[in-house]
C-alpha positions as CSV (number, residue, x, y, z in Angstrom):
1,M,-0.1,-0.1,0.1
2,M,2.8,2.5,0.9
3,P,4.6,2.3,-2.4
4,R,1.4,3.2,-4.3
5,L,0.5,6.1,-2.0
6,G,4.2,7.3,-2.3
7,N,3.7,7.4,-6.1
8,R,0.5,9.2,-5.8
9,Y,1.6,12.0,-3.3
10,D,4.9,14.0,-2.9
11,I,5.8,12.3,0.3
12,E,8.8,10.7,1.9
13,M,8.2,7.4,3.5
14,E,10.2,5.6,6.1
15,T,9.4,2.1,7.2
16,I,11.1,0.7,10.4
17,E,10.8,-2.9,11.1
18,K,12.3,-4.6,14.1
19,P,11.7,-7.9,16.0
20,K,8.9,-7.2,18.5
21,D,11.1,-7.7,21.5
22,E,13.1,-4.5,20.4
23,Y,9.9,-2.5,20.7
24,M,9.5,-3.6,24.4
25,T,12.7,-2.4,25.8
26,D,13.3,0.6,28.1
27,E,15.6,2.2,25.5
28,Y,12.7,2.3,23.0
29,F,10.3,3.7,25.4
30,E,12.8,6.4,26.2
31,L,12.7,7.5,22.7
32,D,9.1,8.6,23.2
33,L,8.0,7.0,19.8
34,P,4.6,5.6,19.4
35,V,3.8,1.8,20.3
36,A,4.4,-0.3,17.4
37,P,2.8,-1.0,14.9
38,A,2.2,2.7,14.2
39,V,1.8,5.2,11.5
40,M,2.8,8.9,11.6
41,V,2.2,11.5,9.1
42,G,4.5,14.3,9.9
43,E,4.6,14.6,13.8
44,E,1.1,13.3,14.0
45,I,0.5,9.8,15.4
46,I,-2.4,8.5,13.1
47,V,-2.7,5.1,14.6
48,E,-0.6,2.9,17.2
49,G,-0.7,-0.5,18.3
50,S,-2.8,-1.6,15.5
51,D,-3.2,-1.6,11.7
52,I,-4.7,1.2,9.5
53,S,-7.1,1.1,6.5
54,R,-5.8,2.6,3.4
55,R,-8.7,4.9,3.4
56,K,-7.8,6.4,6.8
57,L,-4.1,6.5,5.7
58,E,-4.9,8.3,2.5
59,A,-7.2,10.8,4.3
60,A,-4.5,11.6,6.9
61,I,-1.9,12.2,4.0
62,K,-4.4,14.5,2.0
63,A,-4.9,16.6,5.0
64,N,-1.2,17.2,5.3
65,I,0.1,17.5,1.8
66,N,-0.9,18.4,-1.8
67,P,-1.5,15.5,-4.3
68,I,0.5,15.0,-7.5
69,V,-1.8,15.3,-10.5
70,T,-2.1,11.7,-12.1
71,D,-4.5,9.8,-14.3
72,E,-4.6,6.9,-11.8
73,K,-8.0,6.0,-10.8
């Protein structure tokens, strides 16, 4: 889902994947990041601790940036 949205909107995406145990360390909690799995758009946490629908993710992206004009439907 993310590569398609990256092609549709002028956004930079970063995906961080780690073993679940690494998200449960004191060091991770000290970083003050959202509970994994999480999605952030800019500095806003859209969802944490669960998955997100494409519709909700795309709405959050649209609220924060301008779309690239494409013929994709």
